[in-house]
N, C-alpha and C positions, 0 to 999 in steps of 0.2 A: 505494500499498498504506498501512495505517496504522501508526504507529508513536508508542509513549508515551515521551517524553522525561521521565524523571524528575529532579527536581534536589532533590540531596545537599548541605548545606551544614551548618557549626557554626552554629547557631542563637544561640550566645551573641552573634555578629557584630551581632546585630540589637538586643541591648541585654537587659535580664530582663523586661520585656513584650514583644517583638517589637511594639513600637510606635514612633512619635517619628517624628523627622526623617530616620533612617537608612530605616526602611520605606516613609516617605513617598518618598525618592526613588527607591529599588529598584522601588517600585509605579511612579512615574513610567517608570522604563526598561524595565519588563516592557509597560507599557501601549504605548509607543513602538514595542516589538517587535515585540509581538503586531500593530500595525497594519503593519509591515511587512511581515510572512508572509503578510496579506490570506488567501486565499481556501485556504491549505496550512492555516492553521488550523481544526482541525475543536474543538477546545475546550481547557480548560486553568484552572487556579485556584492560587493561594497555600493554605498549609494554614496554618492558627494552630498554634502553639508544642505542644511536644510536654508541658507540663505539663496541655493539654487533652485528651490522646490517653487512651481507653480500649482494652483490647484483649481480646478473645475469643479463649481458648485452648483448641482440643480437644485431649483425650489419650484414653486407655483408659475414662474414667469421665465425669462428666458435665464440659459446657462451663464453665470458669470465667473469670470477670470480675478484669481487672486494670487498675489504674491505670497511666495510662503508656502507652511506645511498644512496637513488638512487640521490638525490639530496641535498649535502650541503649548507641551509641557516641556516636561525637564529632561523626560527621555523620550527620542525620537528614533524613529526606524533609520537604521542605518548600512542596513544589509539583510541578507537571506540566505539559507540552502535550502534546495529543496532534494530530500531524499526518498528513497525508495527501500522502506524498510518492511519486516514481516507485521506488524504492531504498534501501538502505541508505545509499549514497554520499552522497544527498541529505539522508537524515535527519542523516547525521553535519555536512553542511554546516550543518543549522540548530542543530544543538547544540551548534557550535562558537560561535554566536553569542549562546547564554542568556546573559542579565544574571546574575552572580554577585556574592555578596558575597564579599571576601576567597577563601580558599580553598572549592573546593567541587568540584562533580564532577556530570555528567549522562548518567545511565545509559539507554542508546538498547535498547528491547524493541519487537519486531515483536508486533502485535496479532493476536490467533487471527483467522481469517476462517472461516466455514461449511465451506467445503471443506477446512481442514487438517485435518479429523478423517478424513478417508477416505485 
């Protein structure tokens, strides 16, 4: 079963530009982690900082465009892994090993499958 592991962190831990030595070190840790996962890893990516985010909001009228993330919170979505594992317990085991900078969280969500709509 496929699970999305969404990484939420306080992006201030990376510095104002989300670049430099901290980001380089974290990228190396994620590269090693991805290599460890092997065929379990289906995909994933890190995301640029929230100053680069654009949000399209739908309401009762026309859709509106806003600079910034969907929700302005301390912890922001900073990246994700898509893994193919047998069950939630296996996804939790993978999520426990995801490299984080400082405090953060990994949210685990099953990916909808074609037969889920039935």
